[in-house]
TIVOKE-520246 format. One record per residue: x, y, z of N, C-alpha, C, O in turn; residue number from 0. Coordinates in steps of 0.1 Angstrom, whole numbers. Layout:
N
NODE n.c1 n.c2 n.c3 ca.c1 ca.c2 ca.c3 c.c1 c.c2 c.c3 o.c1 o.c2 o.c3 num
NODE X Y Z X Y Z X Y Z X Y Z NUM .
...
This chain:
322
NODE n.c1 n.c2 n.c3 ca.c1 ca.c2 ca.c3 c.c1 c.c2 c.c3 o.c1 o.c2 o.c3 num
NODE 1882 105 155 1878 109 141 1866 119 144 1858 116 152 0 .
NODE 1865 132 138 1854 141 140 1841 134 135 1841 129 124 1 .
NODE 1829 134 144 1818 125 140 1810 133 129 1800 128 124 2 .
NODE 1814 146 126 1807 152 115 1817 156 104 1816 167 99 3 .
NODE 1825 147 101 1837 151 90 1830 157 78 1819 154 74 4 .
NODE 1837 164 72 1834 172 60 1831 163 48 1840 156 45 5 .
NODE 1821 164 41 1819 156 28 1815 167 17 1805 174 19 6 .
NODE 1822 170 6 1819 180 -3 1806 177 -10 1802 166 -13 7 .
NODE 1800 189 -14 1786 188 -20 1790 181 -35 1800 183 -42 8 .
NODE 1780 172 -39 1784 165 -50 1784 175 -61 1791 172 -71 9 .
NODE 1778 187 -61 1776 195 -71 1788 205 -71 1788 214 -79 10 .
NODE 1798 203 -62 1810 213 -59 1822 204 -57 1830 206 -48 11 .
NODE 1824 194 -65 1835 183 -63 1848 190 -66 1858 187 -60 12 .
NODE 1848 200 -76 1862 205 -80 1867 213 -70 1858 219 -64 13 .
NODE 1881 215 -66 1886 224 -57 1883 239 -59 1881 247 -50 14 .
NODE 1882 242 -72 1880 256 -78 1866 260 -74 1863 270 -68 15 .
NODE 1858 251 -78 1843 255 -75 1839 254 -59 1829 260 -55 16 .
NODE 1848 247 -52 1848 249 -36 1850 263 -33 1842 270 -26 17 .
NODE 1861 266 -38 1868 280 -34 1859 292 -40 1856 301 -33 18 .
NODE 1854 290 -52 1847 300 -58 1832 303 -55 1827 314 -55 19 .
NODE 1827 293 -52 1811 292 -50 1808 303 -40 1802 313 -44 20 .
NODE 1813 302 -25 1811 311 -15 1817 324 -19 1812 334 -15 21 .
NODE 1828 325 -25 1834 338 -26 1825 346 -37 1824 358 -36 22 .
NODE 1819 339 -46 1810 347 -57 1796 346 -53 1790 356 -50 23 .
NODE 1790 335 -53 1776 333 -51 1771 337 -37 1761 344 -36 24 .
NODE 1778 332 -26 1772 334 -15 1775 349 -10 1767 354 -3 25 .
NODE 1785 355 -14 1788 369 -11 1777 378 -16 1776 389 -11 26 .
NODE 1771 375 -26 1761 383 -31 1747 381 -24 1738 390 -25 27 .
NODE 1746 370 -17 1735 368 -8 1734 372 3 1725 378 8 28 .
NODE 1746 369 12 1747 370 26 1750 384 30 1758 391 25 29 .
NODE 1742 388 42 1744 399 48 1742 397 64 1735 389 68 30 .
NODE 1751 404 70 1749 402 86 1737 405 90 1731 415 86 31 .
NODE 1732 395 99 1718 397 105 1716 408 116 1705 412 119 32 .
NODE 1728 413 121 1728 424 131 1737 435 125 1744 434 115 33 .
NODE 1735 446 132 1741 458 126 1757 458 134 1758 455 146 34 .
NODE 1765 461 127 1779 463 133 1784 477 135 1781 487 128 35 .
NODE 1791 477 147 1796 490 152 1811 491 150 1818 482 155 36 .
NODE 1815 501 143 1829 503 140 1837 512 151 1833 522 156 37 .
NODE 1848 506 154 1856 511 164 1870 514 157 1875 505 150 38 .
NODE 1878 527 159 1890 529 154 1899 530 165 1898 538 173 39 .
NODE 1909 521 165 1921 520 173 1933 526 169 1940 522 159 40 .
NODE 1937 538 176 1949 544 172 1961 535 177 1961 530 188 41 .
NODE 1971 534 168 1984 527 169 1996 536 173 1996 547 170 42 .
NODE 2005 531 180 2016 538 185 2023 546 175 2028 557 177 43 .
NODE 2024 540 162 2031 546 152 2023 559 144 2028 564 135 44 .
NODE 2012 561 148 2004 572 142 1994 565 133 1985 573 128 45 .
NODE 1993 553 131 1983 547 121 1972 541 129 1972 543 141 46 .
NODE 1961 533 124 1951 530 131 1947 516 125 1950 511 114 47 .
NODE 1939 509 134 1932 497 129 1917 498 131 1912 502 142 48 .
NODE 1909 494 122 1895 493 123 1887 480 128 1888 470 121 49 .
NODE 1882 481 138 1874 469 143 1858 471 141 1852 481 144 50 .
NODE 1852 460 137 1837 459 137 1833 450 146 1838 439 146 51 .
NODE 1824 455 154 1817 448 165 1804 443 163 1796 448 155 52 .
NODE 1802 433 170 1788 429 172 1786 429 187 1795 424 194 53 .
NODE 1775 436 193 1773 437 206 1786 441 215 1790 434 225 54 .
NODE 1791 452 211 1803 456 219 1802 459 233 1811 455 240 55 .
NODE 1792 464 237 1790 467 251 1781 456 258 1775 459 269 56 .
NODE 1781 445 254 1772 433 260 1785 427 268 1797 431 268 57 .
NODE 1779 415 274 1789 406 281 1789 392 275 1779 388 268 58 .
NODE 1798 385 278 1800 372 273 1813 370 265 1820 379 262 59 .
NODE 1816 357 262 1828 354 256 1829 364 243 1819 369 238 60 .
NODE 1841 365 237 1846 373 228 1854 365 217 1865 361 220 61 .
NODE 1850 364 204 1856 358 194 1863 369 183 1855 377 177 62 .
NODE 1873 369 182 1880 378 171 1882 371 159 1888 360 158 63 .
NODE 1877 376 148 1879 372 134 1890 379 126 1890 391 124 64 .
NODE 1897 370 120 1908 376 112 1907 373 97 1905 361 93 65 .
NODE 1908 382 89 1906 380 73 1919 374 66 1931 373 71 66 .
NODE 1916 370 54 1926 366 45 1932 378 38 1929 389 41 67 .
NODE 1942 375 27 1947 385 19 1938 393 12 1929 388 5 68 .
NODE 1939 407 14 1929 417 9 1916 414 11 1907 417 2 69 .
NODE 1912 407 23 1900 406 27 1895 416 34 1902 427 34 70 .
NODE 1883 416 40 1875 427 47 1863 421 54 1861 409 52 71 .
NODE 1855 428 62 1844 422 68 1834 420 58 1823 414 62 72 .
NODE 1836 423 46 1825 420 34 1828 407 28 1821 403 19 73 .
NODE 1840 399 33 1843 386 26 1833 377 31 1827 378 42 74 .
NODE 1831 367 22 1818 356 25 1821 350 39 1812 349 47 75 .
NODE 1832 346 42 1834 339 54 1833 348 68 1830 343 79 76 .
NODE 1835 361 66 1834 369 76 1820 372 81 1817 372 93 77 .
NODE 1812 373 71 1797 377 75 1791 364 81 1783 363 91 78 .
NODE 1794 352 73 1789 338 78 1794 336 93 1786 331 101 79 .
NODE 1806 338 95 1811 335 109 1806 344 118 1803 339 129 80 .
NODE 1804 357 117 1800 367 126 1784 363 129 1780 364 141 81 .
NODE 1776 359 119 1763 353 122 1762 341 130 1753 339 139 82 .
NODE 1773 332 128 1772 321 138 1779 323 152 1777 315 161 83 .
NODE 1786 333 154 1792 337 165 1781 342 174 1779 338 185 84 .
NODE 1773 350 168 1761 357 174 1750 346 178 1744 347 189 85 .
NODE 1748 337 170 1737 328 171 1740 319 184 1731 312 189 86 .
NODE 1754 318 187 1759 310 198 1760 317 213 1764 312 223 87 .
NODE 1755 330 211 1755 337 224 1768 343 227 1769 348 239 88 .
NODE 1777 344 219 1790 350 218 1790 363 211 1782 367 202 89 .
NODE 1801 371 216 1803 384 208 1813 383 199 1823 376 201 90 .
NODE 1812 389 188 1822 389 178 1828 401 174 1821 411 172 91 .
NODE 1840 403 172 1847 415 167 1856 411 154 1863 401 155 92 .
NODE 1855 418 143 1862 416 132 1874 426 131 1871 438 131 93 .
NODE 1887 422 131 1898 431 129 1902 431 116 1905 421 109 94 .
NODE 1903 444 110 1908 446 97 1924 449 98 1929 455 107 95 .
NODE 1931 443 88 1944 447 88 1946 461 82 1936 466 76 96 .
NODE 1958 468 84 1958 481 80 1955 482 64 1961 475 56 97 .
NODE 1946 492 61 1943 495 47 1931 487 43 1925 491 32 98 .
NODE 1926 477 50 1915 470 43 1900 472 48 1891 465 44 99 .
NODE 1899 482 56 1886 485 62 1877 493 53 1865 496 56 100 .
NODE 1884 498 41 1875 506 32 1881 520 33 1876 529 26 101 .
NODE 1890 523 42 1897 534 43 1913 535 43 1918 528 51 102 .
NODE 1919 541 36 1933 539 34 1940 543 48 1938 553 54 103 .
NODE 1949 533 52 1957 538 64 1967 550 62 1969 555 50 104 .
NODE 1972 555 71 1979 567 70 1994 565 65 2000 574 59 105 .
NODE 1999 555 69 2015 552 66 2017 545 53 2008 537 47 106 .
NODE 2029 548 48 2032 538 34 2030 524 38 2024 517 30 107 .
NODE 2034 519 49 2033 505 53 2019 500 52 2010 508 52 108 .
NODE 2016 487 51 2002 481 53 2005 469 63 2009 470 74 109 .
NODE 2002 457 56 2003 446 65 2010 434 56 2012 435 44 110 .
NODE 2014 424 64 2020 413 56 2016 399 63 2010 399 73 111 .
NODE 2020 390 57 2015 377 61 2022 372 75 2018 363 81 112 .
NODE 2032 378 79 2038 375 92 2039 385 102 2047 385 111 113 .
NODE 2031 395 100 2031 408 107 2023 406 119 2011 407 118 114 .
NODE 2028 402 132 2019 400 145 2018 413 152 2009 414 161 115 .
NODE 2025 422 150 2026 434 159 2013 440 161 2010 442 173 116 .
NODE 2005 442 150 1993 447 153 1981 440 159 1971 445 164 117 .
NODE 1983 427 156 1974 416 163 1976 415 178 1967 414 186 118 .
NODE 1990 415 181 1993 416 196 1989 429 203 1985 429 214 119 .
NODE 1989 439 195 1986 453 202 1970 451 204 1965 455 215 120 .
NODE 1963 446 195 1949 448 196 1944 437 208 1937 441 217 121 .
NODE 1949 426 206 1947 416 217 1950 420 230 1942 418 239 122 .
NODE 1961 428 232 1964 433 246 1953 443 251 1949 443 263 123 .
NODE 1949 450 240 1938 460 245 1925 453 248 1918 457 257 124 .
NODE 1921 443 241 1909 436 243 1910 430 257 1901 430 265 125 .
NODE 1922 424 261 1923 417 272 1924 425 284 1919 421 295 126 .
NODE 1930 439 283 1931 448 294 1917 453 297 1913 456 308 127 .
NODE 1910 455 286 1896 462 289 1886 450 297 1879 454 307 128 .
NODE 1887 438 292 1879 428 299 1888 415 303 1889 405 297 129 .
NODE 1896 418 315 1904 407 319 1898 393 321 1905 383 319 130 .
NODE 1886 393 326 1879 383 329 1870 375 317 1863 365 319 131 .
NODE 1871 382 307 1861 378 294 1870 367 287 1882 369 284 132 .
NODE 1864 355 285 1872 345 277 1873 350 262 1863 355 256 133 .
NODE 1885 349 257 1888 353 243 1892 341 235 1899 332 239 134 .
NODE 1886 342 222 1890 333 212 1893 339 199 1889 351 198 135 .
NODE 1899 332 189 1902 338 177 1900 329 165 1901 317 167 136 .
NODE 1897 333 154 1896 324 143 1901 333 130 1896 343 126 137 .
NODE 1912 326 123 1918 334 113 1918 325 100 1921 313 100 138 .
NODE 1914 333 88 1913 325 76 1927 328 69 1932 338 71 139 .
NODE 1932 318 61 1944 320 51 1953 330 58 1957 327 69 140 .
NODE 1957 341 52 1968 349 57 1966 352 72 1975 354 80 141 .
NODE 1950 354 75 1948 358 90 1953 347 98 1960 348 108 142 .
NODE 1949 335 93 1953 322 100 1969 321 102 1973 317 112 143 .
NODE 1976 325 93 1991 323 94 1995 333 102 2005 330 109 144 .
NODE 1991 345 105 1994 355 112 1991 351 126 1999 354 135 145 .
NODE 1979 345 129 1973 340 140 1983 329 147 1987 330 159 146 .
NODE 1985 320 138 1994 308 143 2007 312 146 2012 306 155 147 .
NODE 2013 322 140 2026 328 142 2027 334 155 2036 331 163 148 .
NODE 2015 344 158 2016 349 170 2014 339 183 2020 341 193 149 .
NODE 2005 329 180 2003 319 191 2017 313 194 2021 312 206 150 .
NODE 2025 310 184 2037 304 188 2047 313 193 2055 308 202 151 .
NODE 2047 327 190 2057 336 195 2052 338 209 2061 338 218 152 .
NODE 2042 338 213 2038 342 228 2037 328 237 2038 330 249 153 .
NODE 2035 317 232 2035 306 239 2026 306 252 2014 308 250 154 .
NODE 2029 304 263 2022 303 275 2015 318 279 2005 318 286 155 .
NODE 2022 328 276 2017 339 278 2005 345 269 2002 357 270 156 .
NODE 2000 337 260 1989 342 252 1976 343 259 1974 335 268 157 .
NODE 1968 352 256 1956 354 265 1945 345 259 1935 344 266 158 .
NODE 1944 339 249 1934 332 241 1931 319 250 1939 314 257 159 .
NODE 1917 316 248 1912 303 254 1913 291 244 1916 280 247 160 .
NODE 1910 297 231 1910 287 218 1913 294 207 1912 306 206 161 .
NODE 1917 287 197 1919 295 183 1916 285 172 1917 273 174 162 .
NODE 1913 289 161 1910 282 149 1917 288 136 1916 300 133 163 .
NODE 1924 281 128 1930 287 118 1926 277 105 1925 265 106 164 .
NODE 1922 284 95 1915 277 82 1922 279 71 1925 291 68 165 .
NODE 1926 269 63 1932 271 51 1945 280 49 1946 289 40 166 .
NODE 1954 277 58 1967 284 62 1978 282 51 1980 271 46 167 .
NODE 1985 292 47 1997 289 38 2008 288 48 2015 298 51 168 .
NODE 2010 275 53 2021 273 63 2034 276 58 2043 280 66 169 .
NODE 2036 274 45 2048 278 40 2048 284 29 2046 278 18 170 .
NODE 2050 299 29 2048 310 19 2056 307 6 2051 310 -5 171 .
NODE 2067 301 7 2073 299 -6 2066 287 -13 2065 288 -25 172 .
NODE 2061 277 -8 2054 268 -17 2040 274 -23 2036 271 -34 173 .
NODE 2032 282 -12 2020 287 -17 2023 297 -28 2015 298 -38 174 .
NODE 2035 305 -28 2036 315 -39 2039 308 -53 2037 313 -64 175 .
NODE 2044 297 -51 2049 288 -63 2035 282 -69 2033 282 -81 176 .
NODE 2026 277 -60 2015 269 -64 2005 278 -72 1999 273 -81 177 .
NODE 2004 290 -67 1995 301 -73 1997 305 -85 1989 311 -91 178 .
NODE 2008 301 -89 2014 305 -105 2013 293 -114 2020 292 -124 179 .
NODE 2004 283 -110 2004 271 -119 1988 268 -121 1980 270 -112 180 .
NODE 1986 265 -134 1973 261 -139 1962 273 -136 1964 285 -138 181 .
NODE 1950 268 -131 1938 277 -131 1944 285 -118 1940 297 -118 182 .
NODE 1950 282 -109 1953 290 -98 1960 304 -101 1962 312 -92 183 .
NODE 1964 305 -113 1970 319 -117 1958 328 -116 1959 340 -114 184 .
NODE 1945 322 -119 1934 334 -118 1934 340 -105 1932 352 -104 185 .
NODE 1937 333 -93 1936 339 -81 1948 350 -80 1946 362 -76 186 .
NODE 1960 346 -84 1970 355 -85 1967 368 -93 1970 379 -88 187 .
NODE 1962 366 -105 1955 376 -111 1948 386 -103 1950 398 -103 188 .
NODE 1937 380 -97 1928 387 -90 1934 394 -79 1929 405 -76 189 .
NODE 1945 388 -71 1951 394 -60 1958 407 -64 1957 418 -58 190 .
NODE 1965 404 -75 1973 416 -81 1964 426 -85 1968 437 -82 191 .
NODE 1954 425 -92 1944 434 -96 1939 443 -84 1937 455 -85 192 .
NODE 1937 435 -73 1932 442 -61 1943 450 -55 1940 461 -50 193 .
NODE 1955 446 -55 1967 455 -49 1969 465 -57 1972 476 -51 194 .
NODE 1969 465 -70 1971 476 -79 1961 487 -77 1963 499 -75 195 .
NODE 1950 483 -76 1937 493 -74 1938 498 -61 1936 510 -60 196 .
NODE 1939 491 -50 1941 498 -37 1952 508 -35 1950 519 -31 197 .
NODE 1965 501 -39 1977 509 -37 1978 522 -46 1983 533 -42 198 .
NODE 1971 520 -59 1973 533 -68 1963 544 -61 1967 556 -62 199 .
NODE 1952 541 -55 1944 549 -49 1951 554 -35 1951 566 -32 200 .
NODE 1957 546 -28 1963 550 -16 1975 560 -17 1976 570 -9 201 .
NODE 1983 558 -27 1994 566 -30 1991 580 -36 2000 588 -38 202 .
NODE 1979 582 -40 1974 596 -44 1972 604 -31 1973 616 -32 203 .
NODE 1969 597 -19 1967 604 -6 1981 604 3 1985 613 10 204 .
NODE 1987 591 2 1998 590 11 2012 589 3 2012 583 -8 205 .
NODE 2023 595 8 2035 595 1 2039 580 -2 2038 572 7 206 .
NODE 2043 577 -15 2047 563 -18 2061 560 -14 2070 569 -16 207 .
NODE 2064 549 -9 2079 547 -4 2088 545 -16 2100 546 -15 208 .
NODE 2081 542 -27 2088 540 -40 2079 543 -52 2067 544 -50 209 .
NODE 2085 544 -63 2076 550 -74 2067 538 -77 2071 527 -80 210 .
NODE 2054 543 -76 2043 533 -77 2040 528 -92 2030 520 -94 211 .
NODE 2049 533 -102 2049 528 -115 2052 513 -117 2049 507 -127 212 .
NODE 2059 508 -107 2064 493 -107 2051 485 -106 2053 473 -109 213 .
NODE 2040 489 -102 2029 482 -101 2022 477 -114 2014 469 -114 214 .
NODE 2027 484 -124 2020 481 -137 2028 470 -144 2023 463 -152 215 .
NODE 2040 467 -140 2049 458 -146 2050 444 -138 2056 434 -143 216 .
NODE 2045 444 -127 2048 431 -119 2037 421 -124 2026 424 -126 217 .
NODE 2042 408 -125 2034 398 -129 2032 386 -120 2026 376 -124 218 .
NODE 2037 387 -109 2033 375 -98 2035 382 -84 2040 393 -82 219 .
NODE 2030 374 -75 2031 379 -61 2044 379 -56 2048 388 -49 220 .
NODE 2052 367 -59 2066 369 -54 2074 381 -58 2082 387 -51 221 .
NODE 2071 385 -70 2076 397 -76 2072 410 -67 2080 419 -64 222 .
NODE 2060 410 -65 2054 421 -58 2061 422 -44 2066 432 -39 223 .
NODE 2061 409 -38 2067 408 -24 2081 411 -24 2087 416 -14 224 .
NODE 2088 408 -36 2104 411 -37 2106 427 -37 2115 432 -30 225 .
NODE 2098 433 -46 2099 447 -51 2092 456 -39 2097 467 -38 226 .
NODE 2083 452 -31 2076 461 -23 2075 456 -8 2082 462 1 227 .
NODE 2068 446 -5 2067 441 7 2081 438 16 2083 442 27 228 .
NODE 2090 432 9 2103 429 16 2111 442 19 2114 443 31 229 .
NODE 2112 450 11 2120 463 14 2113 472 23 2119 478 32 230 .
NODE 2099 473 21 2091 483 31 2093 478 45 2094 486 54 231 .
NODE 2093 463 47 2093 457 60 2106 454 66 2107 449 77 232 .
NODE 2116 457 57 2130 456 62 2136 441 62 2145 437 69 233 .
NODE 2129 434 53 2135 420 48 2145 422 38 2145 432 30 234 .
NODE 2154 413 38 2165 413 28 2159 413 13 2161 421 4 235 .
NODE 2152 402 12 2144 400 -2 2132 391 1 2129 387 12 236 .
NODE 2127 388 -9 2115 378 -8 2116 367 -1 2108 363 7 237 .
NODE 2127 360 -3 2130 347 3 2132 348 20 2127 340 28 238 .
NODE 2138 360 22 2139 363 38 2125 365 43 2122 360 54 239 .
NODE 2118 372 37 2104 374 41 2096 362 42 2090 360 53 240 .
NODE 2096 354 33 2086 342 30 2091 333 43 2083 327 50 241 .
NODE 2105 332 45 2112 324 55 2107 327 70 2103 319 78 242 .
NODE 2108 340 70 2106 345 85 2089 345 87 2084 342 98 243 .
NODE 2082 348 77 2066 349 80 2059 336 81 2049 335 87 244 .
NODE 2065 324 75 2058 313 75 2054 306 90 2063 304 98 245 .
NODE 2043 303 91 2039 299 105 2043 284 108 2044 280 120 246 .
NODE 2046 276 98 2047 262 102 2057 260 112 2055 252 120 247 .
NODE 2070 268 112 2079 266 121 2076 270 135 2084 267 144 248 .
NODE 2064 275 138 2058 282 151 2048 271 156 2043 272 167 249 .
NODE 2045 262 150 2034 254 155 2037 246 168 2029 244 177 250 .
NODE 2049 243 169 2055 234 181 2054 243 193 2054 237 203 251 .
NODE 2054 256 193 2055 263 205 2040 268 209 2039 277 218 252 .
NODE 2030 264 203 2017 269 207 2012 264 221 2014 252 224 253 .
NODE 2005 271 229 2003 267 240 1988 270 245 1984 270 257 254 .
NODE 1981 270 233 1966 275 234 1959 263 226 1963 259 215 255 .
NODE 1947 257 232 1940 249 222 1937 254 207 1931 264 206 256 .
NODE 1942 248 197 1942 253 185 1937 242 174 1943 232 172 257 .
NODE 1927 245 168 1923 236 156 1928 241 143 1927 253 141 258 .
NODE 1934 233 135 1938 236 122 1929 229 112 1928 216 112 259 .
NODE 1922 236 102 1914 229 92 1920 233 79 1922 244 75 260 .
NODE 1923 221 71 1928 224 59 1924 213 49 1923 202 54 261 .
NODE 1923 216 37 1920 206 26 1933 203 17 1941 211 13 262 .
NODE 1933 190 14 1945 186 6 1945 190 -9 1955 189 -16 263 .
NODE 1932 194 -13 1931 200 -27 1929 215 -27 1923 221 -36 264 .
NODE 1935 222 -16 1934 237 -17 1943 241 -28 1955 238 -30 265 .
NODE 1936 250 -37 1944 255 -50 1953 267 -48 1958 273 -57 266 .
NODE 1954 269 -36 1964 280 -33 1977 275 -28 1987 283 -26 267 .
NODE 1977 262 -25 1990 256 -21 1992 243 -23 1981 237 -25 268 .
NODE 2004 235 -25 2006 221 -26 2003 214 -11 2004 218 0 269 .
NODE 2000 201 -15 1997 193 -2 2009 193 7 2007 190 19 270 .
NODE 2021 195 4 2032 192 12 2034 203 21 2044 204 28 271 .
NODE 2025 213 21 2027 225 32 2020 220 44 2022 227 54 272 .
NODE 2012 210 45 2006 205 56 2015 200 65 2022 191 62 273 .
NODE 2015 205 77 2026 200 88 2024 184 91 2013 178 88 274 .
NODE 2033 179 96 2032 167 101 2028 165 116 2031 175 123 275 .
NODE 2022 155 121 2019 154 135 2029 159 143 2028 167 152 276 .
NODE 2042 153 141 2054 156 150 2058 170 151 2065 175 160 277 .
NODE 2052 178 141 2055 193 141 2046 202 150 2048 214 152 278 .
NODE 2036 194 156 2025 201 162 2028 201 178 2033 190 182 279 .
NODE 2025 211 186 2026 209 199 2012 201 203 2003 200 195 280 .
NODE 2012 196 217 2001 188 222 1989 198 221 1977 192 222 281 .
NODE 1990 210 221 1977 218 221 1971 219 208 1960 225 207 282 .
NODE 1977 215 197 1972 216 185 1966 204 179 1972 193 179 283 .
NODE 1953 205 173 1945 196 167 1943 198 152 1938 208 147 284 .
NODE 1948 188 144 1947 192 129 1936 182 123 1936 170 125 285 .
NODE 1927 188 115 1917 181 106 1919 183 93 1918 194 87 286 .
NODE 1924 172 85 1928 175 72 1917 168 63 1915 156 66 287 .
NODE 1909 174 54 1900 168 45 1907 165 31 1918 169 28 288 .
NODE 1900 157 23 1905 155 10 1900 164 1 1906 166 -10 289 .
NODE 1890 171 3 1884 183 -5 1878 193 3 1877 191 15 290 .
NODE 1875 204 -4 1871 216 3 1877 230 -2 1872 241 3 291 .
NODE 1886 229 -12 1891 241 -16 1898 249 -6 1902 245 4 292 .
NODE 1898 262 -10 1904 273 -1 1893 281 6 1886 289 0 293 .
NODE 1892 279 18 1881 285 28 1868 282 20 1860 292 18 294 .
NODE 1865 270 16 1854 265 8 1844 257 17 1834 262 23 295 .
NODE 1848 245 18 1841 234 26 1826 235 26 1819 237 36 296 .
NODE 1820 234 12 1805 237 11 1800 221 10 1806 213 4 297 .
NODE 1790 220 17 1785 206 15 1768 209 13 1763 220 11 298 .
NODE 1761 199 14 1747 202 13 1741 192 1 1748 188 -8 299 .
NODE 1729 189 1 1723 180 -10 1720 188 -23 1721 183 -34 300 .
NODE 1715 202 -21 1711 209 -34 1718 223 -35 1721 229 -24 301 .
NODE 1721 227 -45 1728 239 -48 1720 253 -41 1725 263 -37 302 .
NODE 1706 250 -42 1697 262 -36 1697 261 -20 1691 269 -14 303 .
NODE 1704 250 -14 1705 250 0 1718 245 2 1719 233 5 304 .
NODE 1728 253 2 1742 248 5 1743 250 20 1737 258 27 305 .
NODE 1753 241 26 1756 241 39 1772 244 40 1781 237 35 306 .
NODE 1774 253 47 1788 259 51 1794 252 63 1791 255 74 307 .
NODE 1801 241 60 1806 231 72 1814 238 81 1813 235 93 308 .
NODE 1821 248 78 1829 255 87 1822 262 99 1826 263 110 309 .
NODE 1811 266 96 1803 273 106 1794 263 114 1787 268 122 310 .
NODE 1795 250 112 1791 241 121 1803 235 129 1802 233 141 311 .
NODE 1815 233 123 1826 229 131 1831 238 140 1835 235 151 312 .
NODE 1833 251 136 1838 261 145 1832 262 159 1838 260 169 313 .
NODE 1818 264 159 1813 266 172 1814 252 181 1813 252 193 314 .
NODE 1815 240 174 1816 228 183 1830 227 189 1831 221 199 315 .
NODE 1840 233 183 1853 235 188 1853 245 200 1857 242 211 316 .
NODE 1848 258 196 1849 267 205 1841 265 218 1846 269 228 317 .
NODE 1831 258 217 1821 255 229 1828 246 239 1824 246 251 318 .
NODE 1839 240 235 1847 233 246 1853 242 255 1855 238 267 319 .
NODE 1857 255 251 1865 263 258 1859 275 261 1866 283 268 320 .
NODE 1847 280 256 1842 293 259 1830 291 268 1823 300 272 321 .
């Protein structure tokens, strides 16, 4: 058992409060303590990926940070983790998925929950540049799902020394169903609002693969994925997409020391998405908490002095391998 297991703050017992506190309150307060340097990587298909670096030209272990759905370097977990990486003497680089860096990508396509092609391309570049530098990665939510799927796909040929995946929707069907129930519908509303806003702006500059008027009528994320994501990426339908992109089926093939952190009360998914020990490869360690929400895990005695437990747990795990 982890000697510093997570215990939720008494003032944030509810899963939604755990989820929303860092996303709303902390995001307003937290800024990176060091300046970030942006690098644009040109992709083989004519598109690009933006990386935000800390100490790009320095030496030492490198930790790649992957964001969640519609996230960016401005997400609360991104800024906090980059600061933690820096404080432990490592370098950090934040990878934006296509269209999430604040500038629209060039192609009609963007990213999806199981798209590992761009991650693989970026990781290969980083490894080729610095073949002797220890690499690690941490992925949140959608980014964690992509990271785990890629780890499973690559097996022993993966260049990472260690990986962490937080609040992962291991089974996309179940996550999509859960987010349409109760207060969790708020998160779905928020994501759809972000998608409409971003894609409406993008398709004024980039030819749309279909009539963007459909964005006005969609009422759920599965509907969006069925009408937009699935056909754009060559899936038969939303069921085919969710089945193919879910990371749970890849966990047994992972050959890199990997930590899974997940809360039973995650409001983005039901508890039955959590994989069983029998589904994990010997390289995968799973830490399941009773509370913590979605990418929350806030503890501490007082609201004015919160402690973000993930930023304590993450370096303890990485320190074993970096």
